[in-house]
Steps between C-alpha positions, in 0.01 A plus 500: 500500500403184316165502331379150583182376352251307715585186307871542583421553867286186509775301328764624742274422796436149368872438452579619853228279642636204302854554626373535856302176473799320350727627777254393767480155343877459496525610866227253597678214322833584666331525841328163455828336399683658793235393752510145364876489540483643853242236589723224361795629702284523811393137459859388446620679814226348713550153353876505568454618858233241576715222354780601739270485801310179437808283543444141392122513536312295244248742354333507161321833479635843409508691831536829314131470412401349834533791737308708750574812698521451875507750782590448865715663764712184519584543132572867550244659272196481274458386139810281513501237223529130578550233234368142528674187372267201445522133412298318236198490731513880551609449860731770635852366546669833563448876523731790431407789728589866474587650837637830625753559776410855609801546726799486270778749559397714202132413485287213380655178373275306261537123509383200304456192718434150366346232725367153432161377621659386828645842577860418413691785341604434142689825478502872576607779267519876534291670233574864578680695770696817565759363739860616502724368220784294642319446831127435499487384139652167608138387536494465120565149369733650239712661772537218753366161605340640815143485368538125430513429874118512494478205260329200659408681820150523643306667779639251755848472349656677673274545805327838525754646744782425257346683205743786560847605395784369716553839659147472642547139610375329184648271235522733199821683417513876488735700281813673619396860565138435407255329733180693429453363148530123568299544820213652300507220240503223762200654675308540175561139390390371841183711487420366152531144633266593784253632244515176303454295817196705607337493156625165372159338451348783300815549293527133411128493421538778241388376161619621159166674446568710810818639348604635166585869543843547347719658763755767423866411555677697769766748388867417521717606793579868533785529751596839634821634639421546870731334750338240723587506866542178698298553820 
């Protein structure tokens, strides 16, 4: 057994404490750097998505920092981020909504929906879903042009009874072997337009001071392998 003197024990304890403090400092620095990079990536993702869904709107703010969380049954959930595009006078010229289609074949389909101040769709994109690869995933802009059929449409174009897939008597195409997925997306987009129409005045009256909570980006698509029936 070592015969350590009190002075040796104190020295060893001090050295251990120093190493522990140094290690904690290094971990804190790495964590801070990582969080900063994650935040930068989050901003970049949001900025790219918003740019896709604001079309040719003339806006001069940074919508990434001009956002609120909304909640309503027509949007399909609570705490759903919406981003505001504004002109030089801080007037709202467009909004990118988050919306949820709860009735996808494999569960919820999360959407991003861009509208101008008049309620005309600037674009729709699928943020996350679990629909069947090769069937339901045709709702993704990277997989097909189907989602672009919403561009330029509005609550009255087509009329309400035509906001359906063709199999149900509407104007929107369905996919071969997969009707449930496009049907769910069409319904969700139409409901989001209804929400905008019902709350247009208060949404357009939103000022920059009313917003500012940085919204989290939605995760990327996570398709599964289930086969989708065509009812």
